[in-house]
Each structure stands twice: as structure tokens, then as C-alpha cells.
C-alpha positions in Angstrom: -26.4 32.7 -22.0 -24.2 34.6 -20.1 -25.2 32.2 -16.8 -23.5 29.0 -18.1 -20.8 31.5 -19.1 -18.3 31.4 -20.9 -18.5 27.5 -22.9 -22.1 26.8 -21.9 -22.1 23.0 -22.1 -24.8 21.0 -21.6 -25.3 18.5 -18.1 -23.6 16.3 -19.5 -20.7 18.0 -20.2 -20.1 19.5 -17.1 -20.0 16.4 -15.5 -17.9 14.6 -17.6 -15.3 18.2 -17.6 -15.7 18.0 -13.3 -14.8 13.8 -12.9 -12.4 15.1 -15.9 -10.8 17.0 -13.5 -11.3 15.4 -10.4 -9.4 13.0 -11.8 -7.0 15.2 -12.9 -6.5 16.0 -9.3 -6.3 12.0 -8.7 -3.9 11.5 -10.9 -1.4 14.4 -9.3 -1.8 13.0 -5.5 -1.0 9.8 -6.9 1.8 9.7 -8.8 3.3 13.3 -7.7 2.3 13.5 -4.0 2.5 9.6 -3.4 4.9 8.1 -5.4 7.5 10.4 -6.7 7.5 12.9 -3.5 6.7 11.3 -0.4 8.7 7.5 -2.0 11.0 8.5 -4.1 9.5 5.3 -6.2 9.7 7.9 -9.1 11.6 10.3 -11.7 9.0 12.8 -13.8 10.1 15.1 -16.3 10.1 19.1 -14.3 7.1 20.0 -16.6 5.3 16.9 -16.0 6.3 17.7 -11.6 5.7 21.4 -11.9 2.0 21.3 -13.6 1.1 18.2 -10.8 2.1 20.8 -7.9 0.5 23.7 -9.6 -2.9 22.0 -10.7 -2.6 20.3 -6.6 -1.9 24.5 -5.4 -5.2 25.4 -7.5 -7.6 22.7 -6.4 -6.5 21.7 -3.5 -4.8 24.2 -1.4 -2.5 21.4 -0.7 1.5 21.5 -0.2 3.8 19.4 -0.5 6.1 19.1 1.9 3.3 19.4 4.5 1.2 16.3 2.3 4.9 14.6 1.8 6.4 14.2 5.2 2.2 13.2 7.0 2.6 10.4 4.8 5.8 9.5 5.7 4.9 10.1 9.3 2.7 7.3 8.5 4.5 4.8 6.7 6.7 4.9 9.3 4.7 4.9 13.2 2.0 2.7 11.1 -0.7 1.9 13.7 0.7 3.6 16.7 -0.8 6.7 19.2 1.9 8.6 16.9 0.4 7.7 13.5 -1.4 11.0 12.4 -4.3 9.0 11.0 -5.0 5.4 12.0 -8.7 4.1 12.2 -7.4 1.1 14.5 -6.2 3.9 16.7 -8.4 6.7 16.0 -12.2 5.1 14.8 -12.9 4.7 11.5 -15.3 7.1 11.7 -12.5 10.6 12.8 -10.9 8.8 10.0 -13.3 8.9 7.0 -15.7 12.3 8.3 -12.6 14.3 9.9 -9.4 13.1 7.5 -8.7 17.1 6.2 -8.7 18.0 9.5 -6.1 15.3 10.8 -4.5 16.3 8.6 -3.4 19.7 9.2 -3.9 18.6 12.7 -0.7 16.5 12.1 1.5 19.2 9.8 3.1 20.1 13.4 7.0 21.9 12.4 8.4 19.2 14.0 7.3 16.9 11.9 8.1 18.8 8.6 11.7 18.9 9.9 12.1 15.7 10.7 10.0 13.7 7.5 9.6 16.7 5.1 12.9 16.3 3.4 13.7 16.8 -0.4 11.0 18.9 -0.7 10.3 22.0 -3.3 11.8 24.7 -1.9 12.5 27.2 -4.8 11.3 30.6 -5.6 7.9 30.2 -5.9 6.5 27.2 -3.6 8.5 29.8 -0.9 7.3 32.8 -2.6 3.6 31.6 -4.4 2.5 28.2 -3.3 3.5 28.1 0.4 3.4 31.9 0.9 -0.8 32.2 -0.6 -2.1 29.3 -0.1 -5.7 29.6 -0.8 -5.0 31.8 -3.4 -5.0 29.3 -6.0 -8.2 27.8 -4.8 -9.6 31.1 -5.2 -8.5 31.5 -8.3 -9.7 28.2 -9.6 -13.4 28.9 -8.1 -13.5 32.2 -10.7 -12.5 30.4 -12.8 -15.0 28.1 -12.9 -17.4 30.7 -12.2 -16.3 32.2 -15.6 -16.0 29.4 -18.0 -19.2 27.0 -16.1 -21.6 30.2 -15.2 -23.1 28.7 -12.1 -22.7 25.8 -12.5 -19.3 26.5 -11.6 -21.0 26.4 -7.4 -20.7 23.0 -7.4 -18.2 22.4 -9.7 -15.4 23.7 -7.8 -17.3 22.9 -4.7 -16.8 19.2 -6.3 -13.2 19.7 -6.6 -12.1 21.4 -2.9 -14.1 17.9 -1.3 -12.5 15.2 -3.9 -9.4 14.6 -2.1 -10.7 15.7 1.4 -13.0 12.1 1.2 -11.7 9.7 -0.9 -8.0 10.4 -0.4 -7.7 11.3 3.3 -11.2 9.6 4.4 -11.5 7.3 2.4 -8.2 5.7 0.7 -6.8 6.4 4.7 -9.6 4.7 6.8 -11.4 2.5 4.6 -8.6 1.5 3.6 -6.2 0.7 7.2 -10.2 -1.2 7.9 -11.6 -3.1 5.7 -11.2 -4.9 2.2 -8.5 -8.2 1.6 -5.2 -8.9 1.8 -2.5 -10.3 0.0 0.3 -9.6 2.3 0.8 -9.4 5.4 2.6 -6.5 6.5 2.6 -5.3 10.2 -0.4 -2.5 10.4 -4.5 -3.3 9.1 -3.9 -2.1 5.4 -6.3 -3.4 2.9 -6.9 -3.3 -0.8 -9.9 -1.9 -1.1 -11.1 -3.0 -4.0 -8.5 -5.1 -7.5 -9.8 -2.0 -10.3 -7.3 0.7 -8.7 -9.2 3.6 -10.5 -10.8 6.3 -9.5 -8.3 6.7 -6.7 -6.1 6.2 -9.4 -4.7 2.9 -7.8 -4.7 4.1 -4.1 -7.1 1.2 -4.1 -4.2 -1.4 -3.3 -3.6 -0.1 0.4 -2.1 -3.6 1.1 -0.2 -4.1 -2.1 0.9 -0.2 -1.1 1.9 -0.9 2.2 4.0 -3.9 0.9 5.8 -2.6 -0.6 5.6 0.9 -0.3 8.5 1.5 -2.6 7.7 0.7 -5.4 6.0 2.9 -7.9 3.5 0.3 -9.0 0.5 -1.0 -6.5 -1.5 -4.1 -8.6 0.0 -7.2 -7.5 -2.7 -10.4 -9.0 -3.4 -10.0 -11.7 -6.7 -9.4 -12.1 -5.9 -5.3 -9.8 -6.0 -3.1 -11.4 -3.6 0.4 -11.2 -4.0 3.3 -13.2 -1.9 5.1 -12.1 0.8 2.5 -13.2 -1.3 3.0 -16.3 -0.4 6.4 -16.7 3.1 6.1 -15.1 3.8 3.9 -18.1 2.3 6.4 -21.0 4.3 9.5 -19.7 7.3 6.7 -19.9 6.8 6.7 -23.5 7.3 10.3 -23.8 10.5 10.6 -21.4 8.3 12.2 -18.6 8.3 9.5 -16.0 10.9 7.0 -15.1 9.4 4.1 -11.8 12.7 3.4 -10.0 11.3 -0.2 -9.2 8.6 -1.9 -9.3 9.5 -6.2 -8.1 11.8 -7.1 -5.3 14.6 -8.9 -7.2 14.6 -12.8 -6.6 13.8 -15.4 -8.8 13.0 -18.8 -9.1 14.7 -20.9 -11.0 13.5 -24.6 -12.2 15.4 -27.0 -10.4 18.0 -25.3 -8.7 18.8 -27.8 -5.4 21.9 -25.2 -4.3 21.5 -23.0 -1.6 23.5 -20.3 -1.3 23.8 -16.8 0.6 21.5 -15.5 -2.5 19.3 -17.3 -2.4 18.8 -16.5 1.0 18.9 -12.0 -0.1 16.2 -13.8 -3.1 14.0 -14.7 -0.2 13.9 -12.3 2.4 13.5 -9.3 -1.1 10.4 -11.2 -2.3 9.0 -12.5 1.9 5.5 -10.8 1.7 5.6 -13.0 -1.2 6.7 -16.3 0.7 4.4 -16.3 3.4 1.2 -15.7 0.1 3.0 -19.0 -1.3 3.7 -20.6 2.2 0.4 -20.4 3.0 -2.0 -21.2 -0.7 1.3 -24.3 -0.5 1.1 -25.1 2.8 -1.3 -24.0 5.0 -4.4 -23.8 4.0 -4.2 -27.4 2.2 -3.1 -28.5 5.2 -6.2 -27.0 7.1 -8.5 -28.8 3.9 -7.1 -32.2 5.0 -6.6 -31.6 9.0 -10.5 -30.2 9.0 -12.1 -33.6 9.4 -9.9 -34.5 11.9 -11.5 -30.5 13.7 -13.9 -32.1 17.3 -17.2 -30.1 17.5 -16.4 -27.5 19.1 -13.6 -26.2 16.4 -14.6 -26.9 12.7 -17.5 -24.2 12.9 -14.0 -21.7 13.6 -12.8 -23.4 11.1 -12.8 -19.8 8.2 -12.1 -17.8 11.2 -9.2 -20.4 11.8 -7.8 -20.1 8.3 -7.6 -16.0 8.6 -5.1 -17.2 12.1 -2.5 -19.4 11.1 -1.5 -16.8 9.2 -2.1 -13.0 10.4 0.9 -11.4 11.2 1.2 -11.7 15.0 0.7 -8.1 16.4 -3.2 -7.6 14.5 -4.7 -10.7 16.2 -6.7 -9.8 18.4 -6.4 -11.7 23.0 -9.0 -13.4 21.9 -8.2 -14.7 18.8 -5.0 -15.9 20.2 -5.9 -17.8 22.6 -8.8 -19.7 20.1 -5.9 -20.3 17.5 -3.7 -22.0 20.6 -5.9 -24.0 21.6 -6.0 -25.9 18.3 -2.7 -25.8 17.8 -2.5 -27.7 21.5 -4.7 -30.4 20.5 -3.3 -30.6 16.6 0.4 -31.9 16.7 0.7 -31.1 12.2 -0.9 -27.9 12.4 1.3 -26.5 15.2 4.3 -27.9 13.7 3.0 -25.5 10.5 2.2 -22.6 12.2 5.5 -22.5 14.5 8.1 -23.5 10.9 6.7 -20.7 10.2 7.6 -18.4 12.1 11.2 -19.8 11.7 11.0 -19.2 8.4 10.8 -15.4 9.3 12.8 -15.6 11.4 15.9 -15.6 8.8 14.4 -11.8 8.0 13.2 -10.6 10.8 16.5 -11.2 14.0 18.2 -8.5 13.6 22.0 -8.3 13.6 22.9 -11.7 11.7 25.1 -12.1 9.7 24.5 -13.7 6.0 26.5 -16.9 6.9 24.3 -16.8 10.5 21.3 -17.0 7.3 22.0 -19.5 5.2 23.2 -21.8 8.1 19.7 -21.3 9.6 17.5 -21.3 6.0 19.5 -24.9 5.3 18.3 -25.9 8.1 14.6 -25.1 7.9 15.6 -26.8 4.5 17.0 -29.8 5.6 14.0 -30.0 8.4 11.2 -29.3 6.6 12.1 -32.3 4.3 12.4 -35.0 7.0 9.1 -33.7 8.9 7.1 -36.7 6.8 4.6 -33.6 5.8 4.3 -33.7 2.1 3.3 -29.9 1.7 6.5 -28.3 4.1 9.1 -31.2 2.0 8.1 -29.5 -0.9 7.8 -26.5 -0.2 11.2 -26.6 1.1 11.9 -27.7 -2.8 10.8 -25.0 -3.5 12.4 -22.5 -1.4 16.2 -23.9 -3.2 14.9 -22.5 -6.3 15.6 -18.8 -5.6 18.8 -16.5 -6.5 19.3 -13.4 -7.6 19.3 -13.6 -10.4 17.4 -15.5 -13.6 17.3 -18.9 -15.2 20.4 -19.1 -17.4 
């Protein structure tokens, strides 16, 4: 029938086609706009790169320079008043339901000038994609109507709301509000789900903010980044080349000599080092000390477990009081907490020369080994084994 369009598809076929097209849009955002343009962690073949740019013009009216600049500013000013879309600052409801509007507001000439470097400025960008931003979505509307008939109306509407809801709303909102954290990065980014499929891998937001220049977003064995799967697939055909996806650091069993390369390897892998410190030192020590806690502290054990490893800037004033009251009563936990911050000073303290960092690490290891705390002693031995080069 004419009102079913040229393809005359069944309801199930229409649903599959709609989901397929929205998935292509998600893949275009995560591979082209995010990993390639904003973070330069991925090289794309010119043909694939332009397909993604064309498809985004047709389905989102999104300008590469604007998206890239706003995202880079988000990383540079994360969770501050200058962050274009922080739910910590603006509230979760505003970011979740007004994500697209926040993008439009943030696209100021100053932001584009400062953060929009190395984005397309060719003839087609100047004369078509940027000059006639809405023409693409209008053409898509006509194409949907021609192919799917009256069903093209809801298919087009679904395409238009897909990115504002899932990327601008869910990733930028829930991704900084609710979920689990593999790493204690300096902002409130969280992994929404270990399975990064629906939003192209962007669900793994804490991993991304920890390693923003990595083209691979999954970090644990149980996590899946479908975007990385597409990168590997395109790589087989010479269409994509990841620039880097893991820190340069190797653990060499049996290595005991601490040198400048050890310090650099630890700094490169600092977020995972602190995750290991939590697992190998803080948590077993806290379990051991739980029986010694008084009745006032024991009910807050679970919260304390989080606070001992949380990024300091993210701890609320009342939580700081709780943490400090426990550390005042437990010398062992205080020592472990202080040692964790001494270790972090190796990469947080500015202006230290390589030799000074080496001396600081050697001192840290000596003190840890002389602490009489088994977990700390074993972790010092673990640190000594790091190197920039794998075992021979």
C-alpha cells in the first residue's frame, strides 16, 4: 500500500530498521565525534570519517566543531561552574531532561575558538554542513516518509530524540550521578553499566574520564565496549587505527630494584595502582579492624570502606567528619590512609624532578616495609616490580 512507503515493511521490520539506524548514529557519535575528534585517540579512514559526518548531519544536525569543543571543555572544567553539563552543579533533572539545550547554550564563539581546534573546515563543512544545519534532518524526514510511509513519522521522531536522550541526557547526566566506579578520578564520573552496547560503550563513563585518551572504554574482564569491537572490525579492513588504549606500565615478577622507570610506570598506571591499593591494603585491613570497632562506628562500616579510598575533592563535609572521627580512633587505618596520600603525591605534586620522585618512592617503600603491617609490606614489594618495559 502507498501509505507503507516504497519498502512496505512489517511492524517488526520497521522496528529493527529504526533501531539499526539509531545504532549507526550512536556509533557515529562515539567513534567519530568522541574518540576521534574530541580526544584524538583514534584515526579513521577519510571515507569512514566522512560517512560518519554525513550521517550525523542527516540524523542530528550536529556540528563537529561545536560538539568537540563543548566536550573538551567538559573535561577541562569538569564538575565546576564552567562545566557545560555537570549534574553535580546543575542538578540531575536539568542535565537529564535539558541536555540538548545545555549543548546549544554552551556553543559560544569563545568556547569554539578555544576548544574547537583541529576540526573539519573544508568546503563541504563551510558551505553545507555548518551553513545548512537543518537541511540534513529535513532530507532524512523526506527519506523516511518515502521509504516507510506514515511510519516514517515515528521513525524520524525516534532518530531525532535518540542522541538528545541517550548521549546528552543519560551519559552526561546519569554518567556523573549514578553507577559504579572502577577508579577514583578527580570528578564524579561513573560507569552506568558494565555492558556498553546501547550507547556504544559510553556507559563506561568512569573508565573514560580516568583514561580520556584511550580508544578502548572497557577496563575490567566483565565489561564490554561495543565501540571497541567496531574499531577492531574496521581495523581489519584498514579503516581505523587506535592510537593507544592502555597505560605504558608492566609488572615484572621478581623485580626489586626501584629506578626512575619504576616511578614513571607507577605514575602512568596511577589510577589502577590506587585501585589495587584499595583491594590489597585498605579493604583487608578494614575487615581485620571491623571486629575492633565500637558500636557507634560499626554500622557505618560500608560507608567507611568507600570513604577511605574516595577522591578527597568528592568527599562531603559531613563525610569528612565521619572519616576523621574513625581515623582518630584507629592508628592503623590512619597510617594506611596517610600512606595512600603520600603515594599519590608522587604524581600530584608539581615541580618534582625525576630523582626527587625516585627518592620519595624509595622512602615510601622503606617505610611501608618497616611498618609491621603485612598488607603494606606486600604492596611495597608489588610496587617495586613495575617497569616501563615487559619482562625479558
